[in-house]
Wavefront OBJ file of the C-alpha trace (Angstrom):
o trace
v -17.889 17.719 312.391
v -17.217 15.913 309.091
v -20.878 16.347 308.179
v -20.668 20.111 308.801
v -17.491 20.394 306.733
v -19.157 18.458 303.906
v -22.125 20.831 303.886
v -19.804 23.849 303.883
v -17.814 22.401 300.980
v -21.006 21.881 298.996
v -22.075 25.455 299.645
v -18.685 26.716 298.525
v -18.909 24.746 295.284
v -22.414 25.994 294.554
v -21.927 29.535 295.754
v -18.212 30.110 295.223
v -18.840 32.703 292.542
v -20.435 34.968 295.114
v -23.994 34.202 294.006
v -26.681 32.954 296.329
v -27.327 29.246 296.427
v -30.674 29.689 294.691
v -28.957 31.428 291.787
v -26.994 28.371 290.782
v -29.717 25.762 290.557
v -32.819 25.512 288.437
v -35.977 26.779 290.131
v -37.754 23.810 291.715
v -40.987 25.579 292.562
v -43.680 27.597 290.837
v -43.258 31.366 290.633
v -44.206 34.359 288.489
v -41.633 36.534 286.721
v -43.018 40.030 286.119
v -41.518 42.112 283.313
v -42.257 45.673 282.223
v -40.951 46.411 278.732
v -40.860 49.468 276.496
v -39.440 50.155 273.067
v -38.801 53.130 270.796
v -39.472 55.669 273.540
v -37.622 58.242 271.418
v -37.014 60.525 274.384
v -40.682 61.046 275.231
v -39.575 62.165 278.675
v -42.946 63.799 279.347
v -44.426 60.309 279.784
v -41.621 58.933 281.966
v -43.137 60.137 285.305
v -46.342 58.258 284.421
v -44.391 55.139 283.533
v -42.500 55.470 286.813
v -45.811 55.587 288.704
v -46.927 52.396 286.942
v -43.624 50.735 287.828
v -44.062 51.855 291.442
v -47.473 50.184 291.639
v -46.201 46.934 290.122
v -43.126 46.903 292.363
v -45.389 47.256 295.379
v -46.737 43.813 294.424
v -43.452 42.293 293.186
v -40.209 43.861 294.372
v -38.329 41.756 291.787
v -40.058 43.431 288.838
v -37.809 43.523 285.744
v -37.862 46.792 283.733
v -36.395 46.471 280.233
v -36.018 48.572 277.078
v -35.793 47.203 273.533
v -33.856 50.263 272.341
v -34.280 53.634 270.639
v -34.433 55.363 273.986
v -33.277 58.629 272.394
v -33.856 60.878 269.329
v -37.120 62.727 268.957
v -37.231 65.317 271.734
v -34.884 68.319 271.743
v -35.050 68.571 275.527
v -33.132 65.288 275.530
v -31.275 65.317 272.229
v -30.086 68.938 272.391
v -29.148 68.852 276.065
v -25.600 69.968 276.917
v -24.848 66.281 277.458
v -27.041 64.793 274.702
v -29.363 61.996 275.875
v -28.451 62.411 279.542
v -32.026 63.423 280.556
v -33.432 60.134 279.267
v -30.636 58.140 280.887
v -31.134 59.910 284.221
v -34.840 59.067 284.157
v -34.137 55.434 283.280
v -31.588 55.239 286.106
v -34.082 56.741 288.557
v -36.714 54.196 287.546
v -34.347 51.263 287.899
v -34.106 49.846 284.390
v -32.464 46.436 284.389
v -31.015 46.569 280.854
v -31.491 47.965 277.373
v -30.942 46.862 273.808
v -29.113 49.027 271.324
v -31.624 50.602 268.960
v -30.374 52.107 265.726
v -30.870 55.581 267.210
v -28.606 54.884 270.179
v -25.833 55.465 267.630
v -27.064 58.984 266.795
v -24.735 60.287 269.521
v -21.713 59.154 267.515
v -18.951 56.987 268.916
v -17.825 59.249 271.759
v -21.384 60.167 272.680
v -22.456 56.534 272.791
v -19.517 55.591 275.011
v -20.353 58.470 277.357
v -24.068 57.581 277.463
v -23.250 53.975 278.333
v -20.943 55.074 281.150
v -23.734 57.291 282.514
v -26.216 54.402 282.517
v -26.734 52.371 285.672
v -27.735 49.385 283.521
v -25.977 47.356 280.810
v -26.601 47.444 277.061
v -27.029 43.978 275.591
v -26.171 43.294 271.952
v -24.568 40.202 270.430
v -24.219 41.285 266.801
v -22.049 44.379 267.256
v -18.246 44.438 267.252
v -16.397 47.664 268.062
v -12.807 48.824 267.950
v -11.424 48.704 271.466
v -10.160 52.295 271.422
v -13.739 53.580 271.082
v -14.402 52.550 274.684
v -17.953 51.369 273.974
v -19.022 48.920 276.673
v -21.690 46.289 275.961
v -22.319 42.594 276.480
v -23.828 40.016 274.095
v -26.021 38.417 276.775
v -26.543 38.500 280.497
v -27.874 36.140 283.160
v -30.253 37.526 285.746
v -31.348 35.630 288.849
v -34.885 36.408 289.974
v -36.666 34.446 292.734
v -34.318 31.530 292.161
v -35.033 31.544 288.416
v -32.072 31.815 286.037
v -32.990 34.147 283.177
v -30.820 34.747 280.113
v -31.322 37.806 277.909
v -29.682 37.880 274.469
v -29.690 41.128 272.488
v -29.619 41.972 268.764
v -29.954 45.161 266.700
v -31.021 45.628 263.090
v -28.356 46.036 260.405
v -30.508 46.739 257.359
v -28.804 49.794 255.860
v -25.761 48.510 253.953
v -24.936 46.171 256.823
v -25.234 48.804 259.569
v -28.141 50.084 261.682
v -30.267 52.910 260.285
v -28.163 55.860 261.370
v -25.655 58.112 259.651
v -22.688 55.907 258.623
v -20.243 58.311 260.270
v -21.835 57.456 263.627
v -20.750 53.816 263.419
v -17.230 54.051 262.032
v -15.072 51.551 263.885
v -18.063 49.269 264.406
v -19.109 46.140 262.561
v -22.445 44.353 262.628
v -23.474 40.795 261.895
v -26.947 39.828 260.770
v -29.290 39.056 263.656
v -30.327 35.576 262.545
v -26.808 34.227 262.069
v -25.840 35.696 265.444
v -28.806 34.124 267.233
v -27.881 30.739 265.803
v -24.443 30.985 267.436
v -25.936 31.630 270.870
v -28.598 28.917 271.002
v -26.421 27.007 273.476
v -27.629 29.485 276.096
v -30.992 27.717 276.093
v -29.467 24.848 278.088
v -27.936 27.247 280.612
v -31.103 28.938 281.875
v -34.698 28.490 282.938
v -35.997 31.415 280.869
v -34.535 32.472 277.507
v -35.433 35.977 276.276
v -34.464 37.736 273.054
v -34.188 41.518 273.448
v -34.649 42.532 269.850
v -34.461 45.744 267.866
v -34.996 44.238 264.425
v -38.735 44.794 263.816
v -41.961 42.822 264.136
v -41.818 40.818 260.911
v -38.240 39.787 261.638
v -39.214 38.815 265.200
v -41.930 36.542 263.804
v -39.385 34.873 261.520
v -37.024 34.395 264.467
v -39.831 32.772 266.466
v -40.581 30.398 263.595
v -36.931 29.346 263.288
v -35.905 29.433 266.941
v -38.613 28.141 269.287
v -35.913 27.956 271.964
v -36.936 31.454 273.082
v -39.653 31.838 275.664
v -40.160 35.530 274.946
v -39.119 38.125 272.368
v -39.223 41.717 273.591
v -39.216 43.606 270.307
v -38.750 47.082 268.907
v -37.819 49.125 265.815
v -41.007 48.784 263.729
v -43.246 50.553 266.303
v -45.781 47.748 265.954
v -48.583 47.832 268.506
v -49.099 44.259 269.722
v -51.967 44.211 272.182
v -51.781 41.308 274.599
v -48.692 39.874 272.926
v -48.691 37.304 270.140
v -47.728 33.638 270.241
v -45.733 32.407 267.273
v -44.462 28.844 267.354
v -44.869 28.923 271.127
v -42.777 32.101 271.465
v -44.482 35.157 272.969
v -43.703 38.372 271.070
v -44.325 41.823 272.530
v -43.878 45.348 271.172
v -45.575 48.752 271.402
v -45.906 51.822 269.214
v -43.379 54.577 269.765
v -43.217 57.572 272.134
v -44.119 55.620 275.293
v -47.840 55.738 274.695
v -48.055 52.211 276.111
v -45.918 49.641 277.877
v -46.206 45.871 278.183
v -46.526 43.940 281.435
v -45.525 40.339 280.791
v -45.945 37.514 283.289
v -43.968 34.298 282.849
v -44.974 31.377 285.040
v -41.938 29.224 285.834
v -42.307 25.796 287.396
v -39.492 23.329 288.021
v -37.112 25.222 285.777
v -39.490 25.600 282.820
v -41.883 28.247 281.591
v -45.367 26.781 281.906
v -47.401 29.917 281.278
v -46.981 33.281 279.610
v -49.234 36.293 279.192
v -48.924 39.966 278.294
v -51.094 43.002 278.913
v -50.664 46.564 277.714
v -50.920 49.555 280.024
v -51.791 53.000 278.698
v -48.953 55.262 279.824
v -49.996 58.461 278.081
v -53.336 58.668 279.920
v -52.219 57.224 283.244
v -53.588 59.494 286.014
v -50.585 59.395 288.377
v -46.960 60.531 288.177
v -43.856 59.701 290.151
v -42.852 62.915 291.929
v -39.090 62.422 291.604
v -39.353 61.702 287.867
v -41.598 64.735 287.364
v -39.055 66.969 289.104
v -36.330 65.675 286.782
v -38.459 66.309 283.694
v -39.268 69.851 284.843
v -35.582 70.520 285.486
v -34.444 69.257 282.092
v -37.290 71.051 280.262
v -36.502 74.492 281.647
v -35.249 76.013 278.378
v -37.306 78.964 277.056
v -35.540 78.876 273.668
v -37.465 75.731 272.742
v -40.743 77.643 273.177
v -39.807 80.458 270.790
v -42.419 80.874 268.050
v -41.003 80.859 264.495
v -44.163 81.148 262.412
v -47.897 80.594 262.408
v -49.412 77.557 260.728
v -52.577 78.929 259.157
v -53.937 75.431 258.608
v -53.128 72.143 260.340
v -50.620 69.670 258.913
v -52.210 66.238 258.578
v -49.572 64.057 256.885
v -45.889 63.283 256.692
v -46.029 64.431 253.080
v -47.231 67.961 253.926
v -44.491 68.389 256.525
v -41.907 66.808 254.220
v -42.747 69.219 251.409
v -42.269 72.155 253.791
v -38.860 70.802 254.818
v -37.889 70.473 251.155
v -39.211 73.945 250.336
v -36.955 75.322 253.067
v -33.881 73.608 251.592
v -34.705 74.797 248.080
v -35.357 78.364 249.225
v -32.149 78.500 251.268
v -29.856 77.239 248.500
v -31.476 78.412 245.295
v -31.408 74.800 244.086
v -33.708 73.573 241.329
v -34.889 70.561 243.313
v -34.873 69.425 246.935
v -35.754 66.094 248.486
v -35.676 64.386 251.856
v -35.964 60.768 252.903
v -39.395 59.838 254.231
v -37.949 58.542 257.507
v -36.405 61.959 258.108
v -39.865 63.409 258.829
v -40.483 62.386 262.431
v -44.160 63.162 262.993
v -47.189 63.309 260.748
v -49.422 66.089 262.077
v -49.253 69.527 263.630
v -52.148 71.764 264.643
v -52.794 75.206 263.268
v -51.147 77.926 265.322
v -47.646 78.354 266.722
v -44.746 76.540 265.053
v -41.903 76.651 267.582
v -38.222 75.795 267.820
v -39.248 72.684 269.734
v -41.566 71.651 266.875
v -38.749 71.939 264.332
v -36.241 70.018 266.449
v -38.755 67.207 266.990
v -39.513 67.141 263.271
v -35.836 67.041 262.260
v -33.836 65.748 265.255
v -30.860 64.096 263.565
v -28.375 66.937 263.183
v -28.046 66.329 259.434
v -26.393 68.933 257.251
v -27.453 70.050 253.769
v -25.584 68.706 250.723
v -25.779 69.990 247.123
v -25.159 67.789 244.080
v -25.322 68.534 240.358
v -26.877 65.614 238.496
v -28.924 64.854 235.414
v -32.623 64.127 235.589
v -31.880 60.456 234.966
v -29.291 60.374 237.744
v -31.744 62.043 240.109
v -34.357 59.449 239.198
v -31.936 56.649 240.082
v -30.961 58.408 243.321
v -34.585 58.692 244.470
v -35.170 54.994 243.803
v -31.997 54.116 245.737
v -33.060 56.358 248.628
v -36.442 54.580 248.799
v -34.762 51.173 248.801
v -32.974 52.106 252.043
v -36.009 53.663 253.745
v -38.857 51.454 254.921
v -40.944 54.538 255.749
v -41.713 55.348 252.119
v -40.692 57.278 249.018
v -38.761 60.557 249.395
v -40.618 63.880 249.537
v -39.680 66.611 247.079
v -39.845 70.282 246.169
v -39.414 71.589 242.627
v -40.665 68.338 241.117
v -43.449 65.833 241.658
v -43.113 62.071 241.384
v -45.331 59.261 240.141
v -44.029 55.972 241.491
v -45.287 52.501 240.646
v -44.349 49.798 243.142
v -43.845 46.129 242.474
v -46.482 45.286 245.116
v -48.708 46.860 247.768
v -45.984 46.284 250.368
v -43.803 48.735 248.401
v -41.060 46.124 248.244
v -39.528 47.700 245.159
v -40.004 50.431 242.578
v -41.236 49.199 239.211
v -41.370 52.594 237.511
v -40.763 56.251 238.416
v -41.806 59.327 236.467
v -40.635 62.829 237.372
v -42.492 66.021 236.500
v -41.387 69.640 236.674
v -43.353 72.444 238.311
v -45.091 73.047 234.982
v -46.483 69.506 235.087
v -44.399 68.377 232.108
v -42.022 65.386 232.265
v -38.632 66.325 233.663
v -35.808 66.488 231.112
v -33.747 63.428 232.050
v -30.695 64.683 230.127
v -30.541 68.132 231.707
v -28.319 68.923 234.702
v -30.036 70.102 237.877
v -28.820 71.579 241.147
v -30.247 69.298 243.828
v -30.156 69.687 247.617
v -30.957 67.103 250.284
v -29.958 66.252 253.835
v -26.675 64.404 254.293
v -28.318 61.122 255.311
v -30.577 61.136 252.242
v -27.567 61.776 250.012
v -25.638 58.860 251.518
v -28.571 56.497 250.974
v -29.062 57.663 247.378
v -25.955 56.169 245.735
v -24.890 59.411 244.068
v -23.261 58.468 240.725
v -19.690 59.404 239.834
v -16.823 60.756 241.890
v -18.601 63.978 242.894
v -20.559 63.031 246.006
v -21.794 66.571 246.533
v -20.845 69.660 248.502
v -21.721 69.786 252.187
v -22.652 73.422 252.805
v -22.179 73.044 256.582
v -25.685 74.149 257.494
v -27.953 72.048 259.688
v -31.227 71.216 257.977
v -33.131 72.029 261.180
v -31.551 75.493 261.259
v -32.476 75.997 257.612
v -36.105 75.116 258.377
v -36.176 77.530 261.318
v -34.850 80.373 259.133
v -37.432 79.532 256.474
v -40.305 79.660 258.948
v -39.085 82.970 260.385
v -38.858 84.365 256.847
v -42.314 83.121 255.822
v -44.031 84.188 259.081
v -47.116 82.154 258.070
v -47.315 78.772 256.343
v -50.097 76.597 254.964
v -49.476 73.195 253.402
v -52.910 71.667 253.772
v -53.614 69.355 250.833
v -50.143 69.787 249.287
v -48.940 66.724 247.365
v -45.664 65.834 245.704
v -46.194 62.122 245.238
v -48.598 59.863 243.366
v -48.301 56.170 244.197
v -49.478 53.228 242.074
v -49.447 49.485 242.776
l 1 2 3 4 5 6 7 8 9 10 11 12 13 14 15 16 17 18 19 20 21 22 23 24 25 26 27 28 29 30 31 32 33 34 35 36 37 38 39 40 41 42 43 44 45 46 47 48 49 50 51 52 53 54 55 56 57 58 59 60 61 62 63 64 65 66 67 68 69 70 71 72 73 74 75 76 77 78 79 80 81 82 83 84 85 86 87 88 89 90 91 92 93 94 95 96 97 98 99 100 101 102 103 104 105 106 107 108 109 110 111 112 113 114 115 116 117 118 119 120 121 122 123 124 125 126 127 128 129 130 131 132 133 134 135 136 137 138 139 140 141 142 143 144 145 146 147 148 149 150 151 152 153 154 155 156 157 158 159 160 161 162 163 164 165 166 167 168 169 170 171 172 173 174 175 176 177 178 179 180 181 182 183 184 185 186 187 188 189 190 191 192 193 194 195 196 197 198 199 200 201 202 203 204 205 206 207 208 209 210 211 212 213 214 215 216 217 218 219 220 221 222 223 224 225 226 227 228 229 230 231 232 233 234 235 236 237 238 239 240 241 242 243 244 245 246 247 248 249 250 251 252 253 254 255 256 257 258 259 260 261 262 263 264 265 266 267 268 269 270 271 272 273 274 275 276 277 278 279 280 281 282 283 284 285 286 287 288 289 290 291 292 293 294 295 296 297 298 299 300 301 302 303 304 305 306 307 308 309 310 311 312 313 314 315 316 317 318 319 320 321 322 323 324 325 326 327 328 329 330 331 332 333 334 335 336 337 338 339 340 341 342 343 344 345 346 347 348 349 350 351 352 353 354 355 356 357 358 359 360 361 362 363 364 365 366 367 368 369 370 371 372 373 374 375 376 377 378 379 380 381 382 383 384 385 386 387 388 389 390 391 392 393 394 395 396 397 398 399 400 401 402 403 404 405 406 407 408 409 410 411 412 413 414 415 416 417 418 419 420 421 422 423 424 425 426 427 428 429 430 431 432 433 434 435 436 437 438 439 440 441 442 443 444 445 446 447 448 449 450 451 452 453 454 455 456 457 458 459 460 461 462 463 464 465 466 467 468 469 470 471 472 473 474 475 476 477 478 479 480 481 482 483
């Protein structure tokens, strides 16, 4: 009897938190941990049924399959972003597929504070981020890390998000009022104690490939970094300082299947393979029904204009967006940040509402400022410094920019030219229009930060296309770049 009571007492000590006995001790046998990871899906819901079919096939082999997102689940598809409950379609599909957790990407904040709180409450999975701090009244629920117990293996996932734009993620600053962000590296350093509390230590990162490599060099305590933000296609994963790094390009064209071999509480093997989602031949029926339901909006299919020639670059599309702003406002000059142009090609033929909302999905408004040519020059340089995608696109002027290096780390010189090809008068005042995000990143000089004309830039582009009826921007240039 005493022996039985002793065994029961031991079980209570080990399992008193409600977890199974195997969840409280290090794995003492060899097993495989299977992980499916995606990043920067950007609401490509059309590929979610194919991903779900892949997950189904892998779960048929391993029921404990972990499905994880490294953030930027939303922004890029009007079916999702313009839904009556913005981003709910993507969340519903992730719930249906059984996602285990997600990082915050910078675009998770595009919903604003209330929208983010609502999206989190609708999610059947937690959001993991250690370097965000929010005011309690916002009601935004997240956790810095989480332990998962899989096949007797104790797995810890720590999350971080980028904070590159003036100490906040790359979203409109209004979207993150009441939130504060620490730098990823200093945050990671504070949580290294988790390494001793688990068998497998994973960083769920939305800070970009180059930053992930630096983290791996400095913190070999991680077994795996599941990365996002830079849309870097890493085929087969990469080992850096013993840390496996994975990431895929955006729009759910591919996913990564990672296998971690755990033996006696340690990772003894790691491998990653990429699976082509876009061309996968099967679809999950339930996911496909959800996509069809959410996509049933004929307004998105409405044709605005005909593209007489195909668009083949971000620059051509960016110039058209700027032309629309300039035409709408009567401004002398228009510009938009390079990262505000969300795809780089479009075939000849129909240009629809859906095409515009995918091209300009952020809900930015148009802002007019009156500045000198010199002030505009400084604003464009400042805008580039906050945008890793490239130099701003323009209408009404052309730009010749000389960078400090081929990585475009900084601007060494910038020359502006008017429509007549002559140098822009740097002392003259000009009426300039840009989207609200571009204005904020441009460090507008003086007290006058511009006039918001309360018109969405996407709406302005739609009106422009309807007015023009046909457009052709093939070969159009506004930018000459030197190194």
